[in-house]
C-alpha positions, 0 to 999 in steps of 0.5 A: 406961438408956442407949439403944443403937444396933442395927447397923441403925441405924448402916448407916442413917445411913452409907446416909443420909451416902453419898445426901448425900454423892454428891447434893452431890457432884452438884451441885458437878460441875454447878455446875463443867461449867455454868461452864466451858460458859458460859465456853467458850462465851463465849470461843469465840462473842465472842473465838476468831474463831468469832461463829456460835451456831448453828454451835456448838450444831450441833457440840454436838449432833451430838457428843452424838449420836455419843456417845450412839450409841456408848455404846449400841451398845457395851452401856454404856446402853440406849436405852429404845424409841420408836415413831414416833407418840410421836418425832413427838408427844413427842419432835419438840416437845421437839427443837424447843424445845431447839433454840431453847434453844440456839441463842437462849441462845448467840446471847446471848453475842454481846451480853451479858456472863456475868454479866449472862446468868445474871442473867436466868436466875435467872428461869427459876423464874418463866417455869416456873411462868408457863408451867406455870400455863397449861398446868395443871401448876402451881396459881395460889397468891397466896403464890406469886404473891407470890413470883414477883413479888419475883423479877421486880422484883428482876431488873429493878432490876438489869437497869435498872443493867446497863452493857452493856443490848443490846436484841437480848440480852435479847429473846434470851436471854428467847426461850431462858428461855420456850423452855426453860420450855416445853420443861420443861412438854411433858416433864412433860406428854407425857413422864412423863404416857405413862409414858415413862422415859428415862435420860440416854443415852436422852434424848440419844440419842432428843433431839440428833439431832432437835435437830441437824437443827432447828439445821441449818436455820437453819445451812444458810440463815443461818449458811454463807452468812456463814461462807464469805465470813468472811475473818475466821473462825476454826475452832479445832477443839480449842477446837470439840471442847472446848466439846462435850464440856463440853456432853455432860458437863454434859447428863449431869450435868444428868440425874444431878442429877435422878436422885439429888435 
């Protein structure tokens, strides 16, 4: 006797298909925006006459802060209330590490090719696992350790054959990966274990301003004097706004992807 599917079963399959479509759509959007940010930042820093990664990153954080503030004040999103103690003990360390991630990551574009940077970024899961093991959020197993060795060996072999291997650029990119790995681990320790849940806008609303302040210090004392005395400096406002807009959209896509997968 043939088995018949009720309306509930058909509805369940349609719901599952829609969920998968949304997830794959978020992944495609993240891939597209990630590539756009990489290419635009590389062009801004290496080809447009604006070789100042801290200034570029400050622009991104200021733009994200303003956009998040406007969205919250218009009532389109709600900002999670944060106490002063939580801000000092949780948000500030995460903001400092995020600033380090963006500064050193963007600075690496001055020395390395986009393809080599992406290859180095493939080591992120390995570094996150190592940092997580050190902080006690991950548990070391032999199988996982062997997988990490394979990943590290592959990256080392590819790096050995890289034509445009610049030590300064590699150090900057490695520093960016380490900062991001510690930041992700601290998010898990400081936010999730405290039960603090923030939507994408709320996250940018709280973290972007303090990240901007941390970046403003090296910008003021390191890059600003150079920019004032740089006769070849070219500030393309529309291009900087395009870069900041792409960075804001990518941050939204990252948090959206995390929430949908």
